[in-house]
N, C-alpha and C positions, 0 to 999 in steps of 0.2 A: 285532419289536424287532431282529431280525438286520439288516433292511434299514436300519434308521435307524443303525446301527454303521458301515456302509460308508462314508459320507461322510468320517469321522474318518479311516479308514485310508488313502483317497485323498489327504486333505489332507496328512497326514504325508509321504507319498511324494512328492507334488508339491513340497513346500516344500524337502525334502531335495534334490530335482533343481535346484530354483531355486538353493539355496545353492552346489551344486557348480558351476553354470554361472556364478555370480558371483565364483569365485575367480580369482586372478591365476596367473601361470605358476609362482608360488613357492608356491602352495597357500594365500595368504592372502585372506580375503574382502575383497571391496571395502567402503569405508565405507557406500555406499548401493547399493541394489539395486532400480532402478526396476521390472523386471519383477515383483518380489514383490508390489508394489501392484496390478498389474494382475490377479493371482491372487487376492489377498485381498478386493479390492472386490466382484466377481462373487459370492463366497461368502457376503457379507453378507446376499445376497437369499434364500438358502436357508431352508427352514423350521427354526426355532429348534432343533427336536428333532434336526436333522441334526448339531448340534455336539456333542451330549451324548446318552447312551443314555436319559435320562429327558426331557431337553429342558427342564429346569425346575430352579430353585434350591433351596435349602434351605427357602424359604417357599412352595414349590410355585407359583411365579410363572414365567411364560415367560421365556426369556432376552432381554434387549435387545441391539441391535447392539453397544454396548460391552462387554456381559458377554460375548458370543460372541467378541469379539476377545481378551478376557482369557483366556478358555478356551483359545483357540488359542495364547497366548502362553506358558502354563503348561508346555506340553511341546516347547518350540521351542529351537533352538540360540541361543547368545547373540545373535549378529548378527540373527536372526530376531525375537527377543524385543525388540530395540531398534526395529525396523522396525514391529512390531505396535504398540509404544508410541507411535511417531510417529502411526499411524493412530489410535489411541484419542485422543491429544492433538487431532488435527485434527477428530474428532468433536465434543470438547468445545468448540473454538473455533468450530466451525460453530454449536452450540447457542447460544453466547454472543453471536454477532454477530446471531443471529436474535431474540435478546431485545430488546425495545422496538420490534420491527416488528409485533408481533400484538396482538390485543386492542384495549384502548382506549388504548395508548401511541401516539397519533397526533398530529401537528399539522395535518392537514387535515381537512377535513369531507366529502370525496369520496373514497370508497374507503378502503382499509387502508393503514397505514404501508409495509407490504411491497410494495404495488402500486406506491405513489410511488417507493420506492426503484428498483424494477425499471424504471419510465419514465424515471426520471433516468438510469439506466445506459444505456438505449437512446437516449436524446437525447445523451449524451456520446458514444457510439460513432458515431451519424450526425454530429454537428457537428464532431467532430474526425477523421473518417476520412481527410481529405486533409493532416491535419499530418504533418510529419516525426516520427520517432521520439522526438525530445526533448519534444515536448508531444503525445503520443497518448494514447489511453484508458488503456494500461498505466501511465503517469504517473499519471493520476487514481486508478487503483485503488489505487497505493501511498501516495498522499497520504492518500487515505480511511482505509486501514489504519493509518498512522502517526497520523493526527489522532485516531481513536477511541482508539489505545493511549496517546497522550499525555493525552487528557482523563480517561482512567481513572487515570492516575498522579497528576494535578494535584488537589490537595485543594479540594473544592467544585465539581468538574466530572465526578463520577463518576456511575455509573447509579443510585446511591442519593441523589442530590442532590435537594433539595426541588424543584427546577424539572425535572419529567419531560421536558420538551422539549429539554434539553440536548444529549444525545447525538444527536438527530435533527436539530437545528440544525447541529450539528458535521458529521455525516454529509453533509447536503444541500449545505452550504457547500463541503465538500471536494469532492464530486462536480461541482458546478457551477462552480468557481471558475475554470476557464480556458476556459469557452464565452465568446466575444466577446472574447478576448484580442486587444489592438490589434496584435501582431505577425502574427496571421494573418486579421485583419479583411478580408472579401471585399466585405462590403455593410453600410452603417450600419446596417440593421435587425437585423442579428445581435447588436447590443448590447442589444436587448430580448428576446431568446430566453428567458433566465432568468426575468425578471420575468413574462413570459406564461406560462411553464411553471408557476411557482408560484400564478398566478391560477387556471390551468385545474385544478390540483390541489386548489384550495381551501384552500391553508395560510393559516392566521389571519394577519391584518395584522401583529401584533407580531412574530410569528416570521419572516414574510417580510422585514420591514424589517430584522430582525437579520442574516439571511442576506445580503441585498443589500449591507448596509454592510460585512459581513466581505469579500465578493468584491471590492467597490470599493477597499477599504483594503489589499488584499493585496500591491499591487506594490512592487517595490523602487524604482521611479521616484518613487513618492508619498513615500516616506520621505527620498529625496534632496532633495525639494523642501520637506520640512519640513511636510508636510500631514497628518502623522500625527495622529489626533484622540483625545483623551482620553476621548470617549464612546463608544467601540467597545465592543460587548458582550464579555463575559469569555470567550465561546468563540472569539473572534477570534485570541486568542494561540496557541491549539493548531492551528487550522487553518493560519495562516501559518507557524508553526514547522515543522509537516509538509510544507508545501510548499517550504521553505528547506532541510530536511533532505534532501529529494530532489534539492536542486540542489547538494550537496556530497558528498564521499566518493566511493567507486567509481562509484556511480550517476551523481553529479553530473559527474564527468569524462567519462564516456560520453556524457551528455546535452549537455555543453559542445561537444565535438568534433563531434557529430552537428548540432547546431544551426549550428556554423560552417561546417560542410562544405554544408549545405542553402542557406547564404546566399553560398557560394563566398568565404568569408573566407580570407585568408593564415593559415596554420598558426602560423607565428612568424617575427618579423622583429626581429632585435636593434637596429635602427636606429629603431623605432617604440615609443616608450616608453609605459607606461600612464598614463593621465590621472589625476593627483591630485586636481584640482580639478573632478571629475565632477558636472555638474549635471542635472537632469532632462532638459532639452533636448538636451544632449550624449549622454546615456545613451540616449535614444530614437533620435537620429540618429547612431549608432555604427557604421555599416557599414564605415567605413574602418580600424577597429581590427583587430588580430589576435585569434585564438582564445585563445592563451595569455594575453594581456593581460587577458581577461574575467577570469581567475582573480584578478588583482590588482585590478581595478576593482570587482568584485562579491564573487565566491564566497569569497575570504578574509576578507571582512568579515562574512559573515553568522553566524559563531559568537557575535560580539559583540552582534548584533542579535536574538538569540532571546529571545522574551517570556517563555516558561515555564521552570521549574527542569528539567523532564524534558526539554524541547527543548535546554537549555544542556548538559546531562549527555551527551546523545546525540551533539550536535554536535561535543564534544571530540574523539571518535575519528575521525569523518569528516573534521575539519579537518586533524588530524595526517597522515592518508593523504594528503590533497592536497598537504600540505607536502613530504612524502617523494617523491611523485611528481614534483613541479615540480623538486626538487633533482636527481632521477635524469634528468628530461627534460633540463635545462640540461647537464649533464655529457654526455649522448649526442649532444646537438646540437653542443657545441664538441669533440667527439671525444675527450673526457677519460675516457670510460668503455669 
């Protein structure tokens, strides 16, 4: 029994040292301490009994990973408690994301849902590895997380929906939406990559067609052409809104300048005005425009084009941030700031 008590003693000493190392010169702890997670994560693999003299709860059941984190939390300083709380929340989020990927919750007849998602992620990394950072795999991961979050907020598009395939359609469409993007197309055959993947994974025809229709209707250029269709599946709104949310706000600003730099566009030229009558053709062939004008021609219009209430709500904050950024940008450009 004495052997089992030792890890608790060592844990307390280690955490105190981490807390001291994370303090500023004034003795105040930093808001976040990344080294802390590097210590807690390995400790999760310890024998459950190493976190408690008995190693079991009041029902005589072995502690789960979440319970062990809560045991750590009970005797820690305030900041450490907050950080352990973050770890507990991340475990819960990981569990929720995994729901719908196991058992019979699958839209394909080949393999499990979890395997299909894993293969889709590998396809994204391979297909987009040569893209600039404005349209890389990280963009796709953000869109996937946003789309699933929006879907849970929208009435009728939750995990408890009568259509058990809803969240899977949302996730696959979000993951695959930028593969074969015309801006990065190197070979016409790349336009068939997504459809071939869905066929190989045995995705049923109705779900496959929903995913393909969502991806095909995502683009801003199609909305400019007035080709938005009313027969798009209900999942379309959350996936498109997720993609557009990632195009605005702080992330959107970063992506805008990254893309402009990759195309060697002029940063800003007061003599070149934004196009007010932007058509699909002009938008696609818009290389002579400046990066800053892209805010006026597209990004500042996206808030009004959100399809879901959840998307509209989130867009407000990001839109305001862009307006404040542009106001500061113009003042600095003119030497007034």
